[in-house]
Backbone as CSV, one residue per row, in Angstrom:
resi,resn,N_x,N_y,N_z,CA_x,CA_y,CA_z,C_x,C_y,C_z
1,UNK,6.443,-14.370,10.051,7.071,-13.974,8.816,7.133,-12.454,8.755
2,UNK,8.294,-11.935,8.526,8.493,-10.488,8.468,8.515,-10.030,7.013
3,UNK,7.326,-9.914,6.435,7.222,-9.503,5.035,7.807,-8.116,4.802
4,UNK,7.638,-7.229,5.766,8.119,-5.867,5.600,9.637,-5.842,5.384
5,UNK,10.351,-6.710,6.085,11.804,-6.783,5.920,12.151,-7.206,4.501
6,UNK,11.433,-8.183,3.975,11.684,-8.659,2.614,11.353,-7.556,1.609
7,UNK,10.237,-6.893,1.799,9.830,-5.832,0.877,10.824,-4.683,0.850
8,UNK,11.307,-4.300,2.011,12.192,-3.137,2.111,13.600,-3.417,1.613
9,UNK,14.072,-4.626,1.793,15.474,-4.874,1.485,16.307,-3.996,2.396
10,UNK,17.109,-3.129,1.832,17.928,-2.206,2.633,17.415,-0.772,2.550
11,UNK,16.234,-0.612,1.989,15.636,0.711,1.827,14.593,0.957,2.918
12,UNK,14.154,2.192,3.008,13.062,2.522,3.925,11.747,2.095,3.292
13,UNK,10.754,1.725,4.112,9.467,1.283,3.552,8.723,2.423,2.859
14,UNK,7.915,2.045,1.898,6.976,2.989,1.300,5.572,2.543,1.704
15,UNK,4.642,3.479,1.746,3.309,3.217,2.302,2.585,2.032,1.663
16,UNK,2.786,1.822,0.388,2.074,0.756,-0.318,2.412,-0.629,0.252
17,UNK,3.544,-0.752,0.909,3.933,-2.044,1.488,2.916,-2.521,2.518
18,UNK,2.278,-1.607,3.239,1.269,-2.004,4.221,0.122,-2.756,3.545
19,UNK,-0.333,-2.259,2.394,-1.401,-2.945,1.656,-0.927,-4.298,1.139
20,UNK,0.304,-4.345,0.706,0.861,-5.594,0.205,0.979,-6.630,1.323
21,UNK,1.401,-6.204,2.496,1.494,-7.112,3.642,0.119,-7.653,4.005
22,UNK,-0.914,-6.830,3.890,-2.280,-7.294,4.137,-2.613,-8.461,3.215
23,UNK,-2.251,-8.346,1.946,-2.496,-9.421,0.981,-1.669,-10.663,1.293
24,UNK,-0.446,-10.460,1.701,0.426,-11.594,2.001,-0.024,-12.343,3.251
25,UNK,-0.564,-11.620,4.205,-1.050,-12.259,5.431,-2.363,-12.999,5.213
26,UNK,-3.159,-12.557,4.243,-4.446,-13.200,3.963,-4.702,-13.138,2.467
27,UNK,-4.405,-14.219,1.773,-4.524,-14.286,0.312,-5.933,-13.947,-0.157
28,UNK,-6.927,-14.144,0.699,-8.313,-13.833,0.323,-8.548,-12.344,0.129
29,UNK,-7.621,-11.518,0.597,-7.747,-10.067,0.451,-7.262,-9.559,-0.910
30,UNK,-6.573,-10.397,-1.653,-5.982,-9.963,-2.923,-7.019,-9.370,-3.875
31,UNK,-8.156,-10.021,-4.111,-9.117,-9.427,-5.046,-9.588,-8.030,-4.630
32,UNK,-9.711,-7.799,-3.334,-10.157,-6.490,-2.852,-9.061,-5.437,-2.906
33,UNK,-7.819,-5.865,-2.838,-6.697,-4.923,-2.727,-6.002,-4.621,-4.058
34,UNK,-6.297,-5.382,-5.102,-5.594,-5.182,-6.376,-5.776,-3.760,-6.899
35,UNK,-6.999,-3.290,-6.956,-7.234,-1.957,-7.516,-6.627,-0.843,-6.662
36,UNK,-6.815,-0.852,-5.330,-6.170,0.196,-4.542,-4.638,0.190,-4.663
37,UNK,-4.039,-0.985,-4.706,-2.581,-1.070,-4.857,-2.176,-0.533,-6.226
38,UNK,-2.895,-0.922,-7.262,-2.607,-0.435,-8.613,-2.733,1.084,-8.688
39,UNK,-3.809,1.627,-8.169,-4.035,3.080,-8.239,-2.956,3.851,-7.465
40,UNK,-2.554,3.319,-6.326,-1.481,3.957,-5.562,-0.173,3.914,-6.344
41,UNK,0.132,2.757,-6.912,1.383,2.605,-7.670,1.425,3.553,-8.870
42,UNK,0.284,3.817,-9.482,0.248,4.693,-10.658,0.526,6.160,-10.311
43,UNK,0.514,6.487,-9.024,0.834,7.857,-8.611,2.319,8.036,-8.303
44,UNK,3.074,6.941,-8.304,4.486,6.991,-7.942,5.325,7.634,-9.039
45,UNK,6.381,8.304,-8.602,7.374,8.765,-9.568,8.187,7.541,-10.009
46,UNK,9.032,7.736,-10.987,9.780,6.626,-11.582,10.648,5.889,-10.562
47,UNK,11.307,6.626,-9.691,12.190,6.000,-8.695,11.408,5.145,-7.704
48,UNK,10.287,5.648,-7.227,9.474,4.895,-6.261,8.853,3.675,-6.926
49,UNK,8.422,3.830,-8.154,7.864,2.701,-8.896,8.925,1.613,-9.089
50,UNK,10.145,2.016,-9.356,11.258,1.076,-9.497,11.511,0.351,-8.177
51,UNK,11.487,1.091,-7.077,11.664,0.474,-5.753,10.564,-0.540,-5.484
52,UNK,9.330,-0.206,-5.879,8.214,-1.110,-5.666,8.385,-2.388,-6.486
53,UNK,8.841,-2.249,-7.720,9.045,-3.449,-8.539,10.097,-4.353,-7.922
54,UNK,11.175,-3.762,-7.414,12.190,-4.594,-6.783,11.681,-5.233,-5.492
55,UNK,10.756,-4.604,-4.807,10.135,-5.228,-3.635,9.367,-6.478,-4.064
56,UNK,8.638,-6.387,-5.165,7.908,-7.542,-5.686,8.874,-8.644,-6.126
57,UNK,9.989,-8.258,-6.710,11.001,-9.236,-7.122,11.626,-9.898,-5.894
58,UNK,11.897,-9.111,-4.855,12.448,-9.704,-3.620,11.488,-10.746,-3.046
59,UNK,10.189,-10.477,-3.114,9.204,-11.460,-2.639,9.288,-12.750,-3.444
60,UNK,9.425,-12.625,-4.750,9.509,-13.815,-5.590,10.771,-14.618,-5.291
61,UNK,11.874,-13.935,-5.098,13.128,-14.617,-4.759,13.003,-15.290,-3.398
62,UNK,12.456,-14.570,-2.425,12.249,-15.136,-1.094,11.385,-16.398,-1.189
63,UNK,10.330,-16.319,-1.975,9.436,-17.456,-2.155,10.177,-18.659,-2.732
64,UNK,11.018,-18.418,-3.725,11.789,-19.516,-4.322,12.768,-20.125,-3.327
65,UNK,13.437,-19.288,-2.570,14.424,-19.770,-1.600,13.773,-20.626,-0.519
66,UNK,12.581,-20.225,-0.075,11.911,-20.911,1.035,10.796,-21.855,0.572
67,UNK,10.826,-22.218,-0.680,9.768,-23.043,-1.270,9.508,-24.331,-0.502
68,UNK,10.544,-25.004,-0.090,10.367,-26.321,0.519,10.085,-26.275,2.017
69,UNK,10.180,-25.120,2.618,9.837,-24.976,4.035,8.316,-24.972,4.220
70,UNK,7.616,-24.296,3.329,6.153,-24.231,3.386,5.674,-23.953,1.964
71,UNK,5.399,-25.008,1.237,5.071,-24.895,-0.181,3.837,-24.033,-0.424
72,UNK,2.811,-24.220,0.370,1.579,-23.442,0.176,1.818,-21.952,0.417
73,UNK,2.509,-21.608,1.489,2.818,-20.202,1.797,3.678,-19.602,0.686
74,UNK,4.655,-20.368,0.229,5.530,-19.920,-0.842,4.742,-19.619,-2.120
75,UNK,3.797,-20.481,-2.443,2.970,-20.269,-3.633,2.109,-19.014,-3.486
76,UNK,1.578,-18.784,-2.298,0.777,-17.577,-2.055,1.611,-16.315,-2.246
77,UNK,2.798,-16.311,-1.673,3.685,-15.143,-1.774,4.003,-14.859,-3.235
78,UNK,4.399,-15.889,-3.950,4.786,-15.711,-5.348,3.596,-15.274,-6.196
79,UNK,2.435,-15.845,-5.930,1.230,-15.480,-6.681,0.923,-13.994,-6.520
80,UNK,0.910,-13.518,-5.289,0.615,-12.109,-5.019,1.625,-11.211,-5.731
81,UNK,2.895,-11.528,-5.593,3.942,-10.699,-6.197,3.846,-10.694,-7.719
82,UNK,3.611,-11.840,-8.314,3.562,-11.912,-9.764,2.312,-11.256,-10.340
83,UNK,1.169,-11.453,-9.710,-0.060,-10.821,-10.194,0.090,-9.304,-10.173
84,UNK,0.590,-8.776,-9.073,0.762,-7.329,-8.978,1.787,-6.819,-9.987
85,UNK,2.882,-7.541,-10.154,3.891,-7.104,-11.114,3.325,-7.090,-12.536
86,UNK,2.565,-8.119,-12.895,1.978,-8.159,-14.236,0.956,-7.038,-14.438
87,UNK,0.129,-6.790,-13.448,-0.899,-5.752,-13.576,-0.265,-4.367,-13.646
88,UNK,0.698,-4.108,-12.800,1.287,-2.765,-12.712,2.328,-2.521,-13.804
89,UNK,3.137,-3.523,-14.106,4.256,-3.323,-15.029,4.059,-3.989,-16.389
90,UNK,3.036,-4.811,-16.522,2.737,-5.423,-17.810,3.463,-6.722,-18.102
91,UNK,4.469,-7.047,-17.316,5.219,-8.282,-17.526,6.003,-8.599,-16.259
92,UNK,6.583,-9.793,-16.259,7.436,-10.200,-15.146,8.887,-9.995,-15.539
93,UNK,9.653,-9.440,-14.650,11.081,-9.279,-14.898,11.782,-10.633,-14.831
94,UNK,11.312,-11.499,-13.937,11.911,-12.827,-13.757,10.920,-13.887,-14.233
95,UNK,11.091,-14.351,-15.463,10.207,-15.379,-15.999,10.954,-16.679,-16.246
96,UNK,12.037,-16.892,-15.526,12.896,-18.034,-15.776,12.205,-19.377,-15.586
97,UNK,11.325,-19.507,-14.610,10.676,-20.790,-14.372,9.773,-21.189,-15.537
98,UNK,8.981,-20.236,-16.018,8.088,-20.519,-17.123,8.886,-20.877,-18.367
99,UNK,9.977,-20.153,-18.625,10.808,-20.428,-19.781,11.499,-21.782,-19.661
100,UNK,11.945,-22.129,-18.482,12.619,-23.412,-18.265,11.660,-24.566,-18.476
101,UNK,10.392,-24.405,-18.095,9.403,-25.459,-18.270,9.019,-25.653,-19.734
102,UNK,9.159,-24.619,-20.553,8.823,-24.695,-21.966,9.924,-25.370,-22.777
103,UNK,11.137,-25.326,-22.287,12.280,-25.864,-23.043,12.320,-27.384,-23.029
């Protein structure tokens, strides 16, 4: 799985992606990496922070698209992306699944 390609989209990578890939490769690393990722993200200027949020959104979209290929892996990817987005940005930009389940 080429997580870096998904994170970058058509942009150049930013350093924080390396920490994120560590979490994606081993979900057990998430508790240890949350604070360093958060602290790094808080040093970003507005443009870089925006790029990082879209990287997290790309992961969520990728996870949804490939859900049925490997359900467990897909859930891990989405979990990591959503937890980080909520911690760093305070909310999820894409909350359609939760809203659809409530209706």
